[in-house]
MIVONU-409619 format. One record per atom (N, C-alpha, C): x, y, z negated; residue in three letters. Coordinates in steps of 0.001 Angstrom, whole numbers, plus 500000, padded with zeros to 6 digits. Each point is the difference from the previous one (the first is absolute). Layout:
N
XYZALA...
This chain:
333
587769962995238971MET500017501016498965MET498590500552499732MET499165500051501022ILE498638500478499806ILE499242499064499075ILE500204498704500170ALA499232499011499245ALA500589499690498633ALA501233500422499733LEU500662499604498754LEU499211500370498739LEU499429501197499876PRO499255500306498773PRO498850499032499751PRO499294499615501052GLY498876499088499825GLY500420498566499806GLY500994499564500753LEU500431498606499936LEU500777499676498732LEU500775500951499505ALA500891499695498885ALA499701500778498726ALA499648501269500101LEU499817500800498798LEU498633499798499358LEU498942500123500786ALA498655499847499454ALA499724498583499535ALA500785499046500480THR499832498605499598THR500918499618498846THR500706500978499429GLY500842499741498852GLY501315499319500310GLY500468500115501237ARG501251499350500384ARG501070501045500314ARG500243500855499013ALA500965501083500188ALA501403499477500251ALA500316498825499442ASP501327499436500221ASP500230499676501468ASP498947499526500666ILE500104499729501435ILE500153501311500768ILE499232501008499610ALA500113501308500654ALA501420500531499883ALA500590499852498819ARG501362500489499789ARG500988499281500910ARG499858498688500131ARG500911499237500853ARG499848500398501461ARG498781500270500407ILE499767500440501384ILE500700501333500252ILE499830500932499080LEU500576501333500174LEU501527499967499998LEU500583499224499111THR501462499933499951THR500569499210501179THR499256498991500461THR500466499231501162THR500025500869501246THR498953500756500226PHE499963500867501179PHE501090501055499936PHE500360500436498801ALA501058501013499881ALA501307499506500606ALA500241498697499941ARG501240499445500549ARG500032500054501515ARG498845500160500624PHE499929500007501460PHE499844501408500584PHE500056501021499148VAL499943501372500510VAL501221500246500883VAL499759500485501199ASP501087500234500958ASP499732501302500735ASP500954500917499953HIS499823501324500587HIS498709500649499483HIS499739499795498723GLY498844500634499378GLY498664499411500393GLY499971498767500507MET498750499396500437MET499813498603499412MET498749499664499716LEU499638498647499609LEU499611499211501244LEU500310498718500037PRO499578499188501153PRO498501499760499959PRO499406499903501167ASN498578499658500064ASN499795498558500444ASN501106499299500292ARG499874498605500403ARG501307499258499748ARG499867498812499406PHE501142499109499808PHE499836498822500961PHE500727499963501111PRO499864498907500964PRO500395498660499388PRO499576498940500633ASP500358498657499548ASP501452499688500379ASP500494498892499499ALA501312499452500374ALA501155500934499665ALA499826500812498951GLY501105500816499522GLY500416501142500891GLY499165500406500925GLU500339501130500864GLU499918501308499212GLU500544501052500580ALA500041501292499315ALA498594500572499845ALA499717500659498868PRO498690500643499805PRO499759501077501046PRO498736500299500238GLU499625501041500951GLU499528501236499245GLU500332501153500529TYR499727501249499305TYR499157500971500841TYR499145499490500845ASN499246500898500881ASN498687500434499344ASN500135500847498980THR498836500569499318THR500399501312499357THR499075500912499929VAL500290501272499346VAL499286500103498656VAL498933499233499781ASP499245500171498761ASP500354499019498892ASP500540498818500327ALA500268498991498969ALA500900500543498894ALA501042500731500371THR500929500531499009THR499320501016499093THR499111500791500557LEU499312501011499195LEU498982499361499059LEU499418498883500406TRP499110499261499100TRP500789499396498830TRP501290499796500181TYR500847499464498937TYR499988500926498782TYR500043501303500240PHE499949500968498907PHE498683499870499231PHE498912499866500728GLU498692499889499346GLU499892498703499217GLU500560498910500528ALA499973498726499286ALA500792500096498699ALA501152500661500034ILE500807500179498791ILE499266500886499006ILE499375501059500496ARG499225500878499105ARG498878499222499315ARG499285499186500778ALA498907499214499427ALA500523498987498985ALA501141499382500309TYR500606499044499070TYR500362500684498684TYR500638501155500086HIS500407500689498781HIS498786500466499207HIS498962500462500689ALA498782500424499309ALA499377498854499220ALA500155498785500511ALA499412498832499350ALA500886499407498909ALA501317500239500061THR500924499300499099THR500861500896499123THR500162501273500387ASP500948500893499308ASP501416499432499999ASP500338499279501047ASP501319499369500097ASP501018501016500519ASP500588500756499089ASP501003500985500397ASP501254499329500558ASP500223498755499600GLY501174499286500489GLY499973499834501503GLY498817499744500565LEU499899499862501456LEU500271501335500681LEU499460501080499434LEU500260501315500587LEU501500500285500030LEU500664499694498896LYS501440500241499935LYS500745499147501016LYS499556498766500172GLU500658499078500925GLU499818500415501453GLU498845500544500332LEU499682500283501403LEU500130501469500381LEU500251500873499029PHE499980501436500300PHE501025500368501073PHE501194499447499932SER501021500330501002SER499603499496501384SER499298498868500049VAL499510499478501287VAL498977500964500586VAL499112500494499156LEU498983500936500463LEU500626501317500451LEU501029500446499284GLU500715501207500430GLU500609499799501382GLU500564498835500243GLU500591499706501300GLU498941500008501091GLU498835499443499705ILE498909499980500977ILE499618501417500394ILE499822500864498995VAL499622501384500288VAL501089500690500820VAL501260499758499645ARG501098500629500742ARG499970499616501469ARG499821498714500291PHE499961499563501394PHE498792500577500733PHE498880500089499319HIS498821500562500655HIS500180501493500282HIS500740500670499174ARG500230501419500230ARG501040500217501099ARG501062499190499979GLU501092500192500955GLU499759499280501313GLU499190498946499978GLY499691499274501227GLY500382498542499909GLY499127499132500492THR500270498573500037THR499452499432501313THR499661498725500018ARG499570499364501249ARG498760500669500602ARG499855499801501306TYR498774500340500732TYR499579501469499858TYR500957500860499849GLY499675501421499931GLY499321500432498726GLY500072499179498965ILE499406500364498706ILE500913501015499325ILE499494501219499819LYS500826501058499437LYS499129501153499542LYS500444500631498922GLU499323501199499527GLU500243501164500960GLU498953500773500250ASP500143501221500776ASP500385501109499029ASP501170500569500211SER500486501021499075SER499129501249499998SER499159500152501017ALA499167501198500093ALA498822499973499033ALA499441498799499761ASP498812499935499144ASP500046498883498953ASP501065499207499991GLY500123498935499009GLY499243498736500333GLY499274499984501117LEU499199498839500361LEU500855498943500693LEU499532498759499957LEU500693498895500655LEU499520499823501432LEU500955499902500896ARG499724499679501389ARG500452498557500248ARG499330499295500880SER500405498622500296SER499542499610501393SER500707499007500568GLY499570499444501277GLY501006500162501117GLY500042498969500835GLU500797499998501224GLU499185499309501077GLU500299500228501274PRO499259499342501077PRO500036498481499872PRO498841499382500135GLY499912498547499979GLY499976499359498633GLY499972500812498926VAL500021499462498638VAL498753500477499261VAL499310499070499354GLN498836500336499191GLN500359499805498532GLN499938501065499215LEU500533499977498642LEU498940500082498917LEU498795500494500299THR498973500114498978THR499129498747500002THR499002499965499121TRP499138498813499941TRP499205499827501296TRP499799501051500758MET499355499900501308MET501057499558501002MET500363498723499921ASP501168499504500725ASP499663499083501172ASP498753500033500468ALA499630499138501132ALA500834500356501232ALA500512498958500657LYS500813500182501189LYS499679498887500983LYS499696500364501222VAL499687499032501048VAL501063500147501083VAL500871498987500112GLY501113500113500924GLY500935501104499514GLY500265500950500865ASP500852501129499634ASP499191501232499613ASP498683499843499951ARG499146501164499750ARG499580500083498531ARG500258501127499372ILE499545500259498644ILE498553500467500082ILE499112499293499326VAL498575500315500112VAL499682501367499398VAL500554500290498838THR499742501287499339THR501327500697499710THR500547500746500953PRO501277500685499762PRO499852501029498883PRO500891499959499025ARG499897500933498877ARG501376500595499671ARG500808500198501033THR501305500621499797THR499814501456499594THR500744500414499005GLY499873501354499468GLY499869499938498500GLY499179500848499445LYS499768500032498557LYS498598499468499729LYS499924498771499506ALA498719499348499742ALA499479500394498623ALA498693500177499887VAL499411500545498781VAL500208499096498793VAL499773498674500159GLU500133499124498833GLU501457499824499577GLU500919500079500965ILE501421499880499669ILE500428501171499125ILE499521501171500306ASN500384501165499211ASN499242500092498686ASN498818499403499932ALA499326499867498709ALA500806499065499099ALA500496498906500570LEU500842499067499243LEU501330500635499619LEU500558500798500878TRP501261500697499743TRP499844500948498812TRP498925500757499986TYR499737500905498876TYR499816499200498712TYR499224498929500075ASN499776499163498833ASN501309499409499475ASN500896499624500914ALA501294499441499602ALA500850501031499268ALA500032501223500511LEU500806501045499373LEU499447500387498632LEU498686500051499888ARG499399500288498699ARG500272498855499022ARG499994498770500510SER500329498856499152SER501435500092499510SER500914500416500883MET501399500146499610MET500155501049498891MET499236501062500068ALA500041501013498950ALA499574499378498661ALA498953499185500055GLY499544499338498792GLY501003498996499469GLY500629499245500902PHE501019499038499584PHE501183500725499338PHE500403501104500609ALA501141500748499467ALA499704500508498585ALA498818500534499804LYS499629500473498665LYS500036498861498997LYS499480498852500410ARG499968498855499096ARG501414499565499602ARG500926500107500938LEU501382499589499752LEU500862501142499470LEU499356501134499687ARG500697501181499467ARG501066500503500972ARG499636499989501262GLN500866500549501032GLN499336501251500580GLN500747500845500695PRO499403501215500568PRO498875499671500975PRO498863500595499771SER498852499755500880SER499714501177500927SER500613501146499720LYS499724501197500798LYS500282499806501487LYS501128499359500387PRO500243499809501442PRO498879499215500677PRO499451499008499319TRP498913499207500579TRP498717500816500078TRP499743500794498971ASP498819500863500023ASP500082500996501150ASP501199500526500237GLU500164500980501071GLU499801499359501376GLU500534498789500183LEU499794499293501262LEU498527499717500237LEU499319499556498946ALA498581499693500126ALA499189501255500307ALA500351501109499350ALA499279501252500239ALA500157500443501453ALA501164499779500557ARG500245500374501400ARG499165499148500948ARG499921498706499703VAL499182499110500820VAL498528500379499880VAL499564500336498795LYS498604500386499798LYS499650501228500830LYS500905500964500028ALA499765501203500811ALA499963499643501481ALA500931499134500427GLY500029499598501402GLY498791499174500396GLY499459499246499047PHE498859499136500293PHE498778500809500427PHE499969501246499610GLY498892500851500421GLY499867500095501506GLY501057499714500729ARG499960500047501458ARG499098498906500582ARG499717498981499209PHE499126498937500486PHE498527500428500034PHE499665501036499269TRP498590500326499866TRP499432500598501287TRP498920499401500469ASN499288500467501196ASN498770500762499521ASN500126501302499908GLU498930500827499437GLU498715499886500809GLU500135499939501309ARG498816499918500859ARG499207498725499748ARG500707498875499834ALA499325498713499829ALA499658499713498541ALA500744500564499076GLY499734499745498596GLY500640498728499479GLY501059499554500666TYR500768498851499526TYR501414500115500559TYR500848499008499732CYS501410500087500392CYS500255499492501419CYS500970500612500653TYR500537499408501225TYR500620498652499640TYR499927499051500916ASP500586498687499733ASP501519500038500163ASP500479500688501016VAL501434500160500254VAL500235501422500477VAL501050500621499493ILE500383501324500489ILE501433499935500528ILE500355501003500794ASP501355500097500574ASP500379498743500781ASP499074499521500812SER500275498843500850SER500892500415501160SER500580499045500739PRO500907500350501099PRO499373500898501063PRO498675499879500189ASP499353500843501002ASP499561501347499439ASP500426500280498756ALA499735501290499347ALA498528500209499677ALA499209498935500038ASN498589500101499647ASN499761499397498624ASN499026500544499279ASP499594499433498725ASP498786499114500237ASP500043498778499472ASP498949499014500232ASP498824500277499072ASP498878500481500563ASP498837500344499181ASP498956498891499961ASP500365498776500417GLU499069498885499894GLU499727499703498524GLU498742499745499679LEU499651499666498621LEU500311498530499754LEU501034499757499213ARG500424498653499641ARG500052499883498477ARG500041498773499472PRO499947499816498548PRO501326500234499288PRO501073500226500732ASN501320500094499375ASN500093501107498954ASN499234501072500212GLN500062501134499076GLN499399499681498631GLN499282498888499878ILE499397499655498716ILE501067499775498939ILE501224499614500435PHE501075499791499035PHE500434501308499343PHE499776501112500670ALA500335501293499416ALA499065500353498857ALA498936499220499839VAL499059500176498900VAL500153498890498963VAL500194498768500466SER499954498844499096SER501282499750499219SER501144500444500509LEU501247499800499269LEU500010500808498706LEU500812499570499043ARG500026500656498689ARG500309501489500119ARG500904500352500889GLU500369501405500195GLU499521500458501372GLU499188501027500034SER499456500501501261SER500534501394500300SER500389500267501253PRO500468501333500374PRO498864500943500389PRO498760499538499866LEU498843500776500437LEU499230500588498826LEU499326501108500242SER499117500576498991SER498787499093499819SER499315500137498875SER498817499171499757SER498919500251501042SER499890501229500478GLN498999500312501018GLN500291499257501300GLN501240499993500421ARG500345499295501230ARG499906498491499823ARG500291499513498814GLN499815498574499742GLN498539499620500190GLN499100500806499467ARG498561499714500148ARG499586500020501465ARG500541500944500766GLN499641500087501415GLN500469498760500762GLN501173499501499668ILE500503498793500652ILE499131498798499669ILE499669499844498730VAL499152498869499596VAL498649500088500698VAL499434501192500071ASP498711500167500671ASP500086499626501477ASP501047500480500682ALA500144499719501428ALA500175498514500254ALA500819499347499191CYS500223498563500186CYS498752499202499672CYS499279500405498963ALA498774499296499640ALA498930500169501079ALA499942501184500569ARG498952500278500984ARG500265499321501337ARG501256499939500424HIS500299499526501345HIS500731498663500076HIS500659499586498923LEU500832498802500068LEU499524498848499125LEU499259500289498955LEU499642498978499025LEU498985498997500540LEU500297498717499820THR499074498915500334THR499968499030498820THR499173498989500081SER499934499022498917SER501238499128499933SER500866500092500994TYR501239499211500014TYR501245500852499811TYR499838501267499744GLY501142500869499820GLY499918501218500899GLY501137500608500269LEU500044501195500831LEU500413499663501423LEU499267500567500961ARG500424499873501396ARG501355500690500160ARG500764499572500993SER501286500652500246SER499864501197500932SER498800500270500482LEU499750501142500877LEU498506500308499959LEU499675501269500028ALA498590500398499956ALA499268499513501253ALA498767499514499856PRO499251499449501143PRO499776500979501141PRO500012501283499719GLY499754500970501058GLY501173500211500936GLY501154499428499680HIS501180500196500844HIS499924499108501237HIS500424500501501160PRO499938499204501240PRO500751498678499927PRO501039499917499174ASN500793498771499917ASN499473499005498977ASN498906500344499330TYR499481499104498965TYR499464498709500614TYR500392498869499402GLN499496498681500398GLN499384499348498765GLN498741499696500048GLY499297499517498822GLY500001498505499795GLY500597499230500928HIS499948498546499879HIS501377499389500243HIS500292498972499247TYR501284499298500096TYR499781498748500843TYR500372500077501286ARG499773498870500893ARG500795500208501280ARG500065498958500830GLY500681500093501284GLY501450499558499932GLY500799500427501011ASP501407499621500046ASP500797500821498989ASP501333499809499984GLN500810500658498973GLN499859501510500042GLN500005500563501196TRP499896501456500091TRP498691500492499398TRP498874499347500350HIS498715500445499497HIS499827499676498515HIS500689498953499521ARG499911499678498575ARG500804500985499170ARG501210500326500466ASP500869500851499199ASP499683501481500129ASP499416500398501113ALA499752501419500223ALA499119500646498936ALA498913499339499528PRO499152500679499023PRO500676500229498644PRO500807499046499552ILE500648500056498690ILE498997500373498912ILE498868499330499968ILE498999500324498990ILE500336499247498727ILE500876500594499188ARG500404499390498751ARG499427500809498858ARG499731499350498911ALA499351500685498890ALA501008500615499043ALA499570501043499322ARG500775500611498928ARG499058500168498808ARG499340498904499631CYS498988500044498941CYS500563500529498694CYS501121499428499574GLY500524500319498690GLY500308501469499821GLY500756500570500922HIS500375501399499844HIS498835500924500288HIS499010499530500744SER498803500802500202SER499260500178498687SER499808498912499260SER499289500102498729SER500830500733498969SER501332499813500048SER500873500725499089SER499907501497500252SER500031500389501261ALA499895501414500344ALA498658500562499571ALA498944499207500168ARG498669500472499632ARG499889500215498496ARG500667499159499225SER499957500164498541SER500731501262499576SER500950500458500821ARG500735501223499685ARG499253501238500481ARG498918499807500739SER499208501122500503SER498545499807499581SER499715500064498701PRO498665499685499502PRO498918500938500484PRO500383501187500462THR498994500944500464THR499880499994501515THR500495498938500635SER499894499882501453SER498554500140500417SER499759500731501075ARG498640500338500393ARG499501499194501183ARG500577498831500253CYS499550499196501130CYS498545499615499822CYS499167500267501004THR498580499703499913THR499602498788500818THR500968499332500618ALA499682498813500788ALA499515498885499090ALA498941499333500381THR499478498888499217THR500803498757500305THR499946498972499124PRO500702498754500293PRO499629499438501354PRO498725500106500390ARG499599499474501295ARG500666500765501131ARG500125501324499850GLN500661500786501037GLN501482499684500080GLN500590499601498894ARG501426499712499990ARG500311498577500445ARG498999499163500162VAL500231498593500284VAL499330499597501312VAL500551500433501123PRO499395499692501288PRO500309498607500499PRO500998499317499405PHE500398498703500505PHE499013498922499597PHE499873499010500828SER499100498888499736SER500553499109498905SER499171499683499010ARG500429499097498946ARG500091498571500510ARG499352499714501124GLN500070498659500559GLN501246499786500843GLN500701501086500348SER501170499872500868SER501188500769499438SER500416499704498761PRO501085500783499405PRO501317499857500714PRO500275498848500611ILE501301499788500623ILE500174500893501207ILE498913500325500690THR500112500856501175THR499929501466499640THR499886500296498715SER499789501381499622SER501139500635499243SER500648499252499127ALA501038500589499165ALA500931498922499510ALA500956500415499165THR500964499040499498THR500103500081498498THR501203499863499455THR500161499886498557THR500409501301499360THR499898500057498678GLY500358501197499258GLY501362499861499364GLY500576501117499570SER501273499964499292SER500109501201499105SER500869499875498978GLY500259501127499131GLY499282499895498675GLY500483500717498985PRO499376499957498694PRO498687500738499976PRO499105499639499102SER498712500656499930SER499548500210498573SER500099501211499487PRO499376500275498724PRO498476500059500153PRO499356501053499549LYS498557500049500007LYS499450500074501412LYS498734499627500156SER499445499875501332SER498711500774500154SER499703500443501227SER498718500611500303SER498963498913500182SER498733500385500070MET498937499020500171MET500165499230501286MET500401500705501070ALA500142499317501286ALA501070498931499936ALA501135500304499343ILE501072499015499885ILE499608498896499041ILE499264500348498924ARG499669499014498986ARG499136498882500562ARG499316500239501089ARG499135498996500591ARG500786498887500668ARG501296500193500220LEU500791499023500721LEU500272498758499174LEU500007498815500617PRO500408498796499281PRO501491500056499713PRO500413499415498885ALA501402500074499586ALA500934499372501010ALA499502499022500778ARG500892499321500944ARG500516500931501078ARG499327501126500210VAL500440500942501025VAL501311500652499595VAL500223500132498702TYR501176500697499508TYR501198499077499898TYR501174500553500189CYS501213499227499769CYS500247499909498504CYS500971499188499604ALA500220499763498577ALA500304501275499240ALA500662500940500641SER500359501229499297SER498781500819499637SER498867499774500682VAL498766500683499662VAL499266499231498927VAL499836498696500218VAL499203499190499105VAL500573499972498598VAL501331500047499874CYS500640499824498700CYS500219501285499232CYS499635501143500554ARG500201501241499261ARG499108500035498769ARG500250500955499116ARG499310500011498722ARG498498500211500148ARG499576500612501086ASP498579500240500176ASP499379499023500976ASP500697498918500323ALA499521499084501032ALA498697499339499591ALA499756499862498705ALA498762499352499572ALA498780500746500512ALA500140501299500196ARG498875500803500485ARG499731499748501468ARG500970499422500714LEU499843499766501435LEU499462498609500295LEU500034499100499027ALA499618498614500234ALA498504499859500234ALA
């Protein structure tokens, strides 16, 4: 779903995008989209919390590109069912917290977010609780539903009210002392995770943001100053004791760093914060060796509108198709 706008919409293949969206609708189960279709006709797997929420964004992007109200009408009841299950509860502890409207997710031994590295029975990055990017996607989904309802001449007020509640609750993620968002709040150990990770960039880059423009700028500045490299965003700030700067060794040492890039949404977020005050130079942001990229970082993902100078320097091959094919991709080549 993340790559669909770039792979199908920006390339003029809206018919393929439509078939993908309607096909996945047939596999919605307990309000969730599968994240894997096993071979040999086995049952789909549903161990993900974000794939379903990206479905809303993919539909929004499709409609923005095509004005296909017929698809909205066809899928609206499916989307309503998804929201209902997320509010009432579905697999793996995914459920809305009635106290603040935020989504909680996670169970012991299960990794549900994109930070899903697991070695044996050990989850490398436990994120049980309320994850920042999941709730940014949740807010974006509810705001999208309000827009869909208006387009279909259905009541939009209930969706606006749900979104407003999530927006108010999202304020709990803000770490005033650090000047950026907690990565996870309300975890099982009752601690809020104040590690600087790139997940909060989605709260800026998505079409609908629950944050004020000032806080969006602060997030972009923090990520640019501490996480940005020529290959994307680090998954953890270098100053943290658990930071590993090289991808090498056995499975545990390879998976532990999880240095994956978020190039696309980083540049998208930066375009939404034009007055960002980051003073780091490209050289300061690019500590990795250009001669050893494989030991330093990995690949990018996500859509990318306009780009900062630091991102614009990247070769197009670093980006996934959803980045390269966006309407502004020519500026990144």
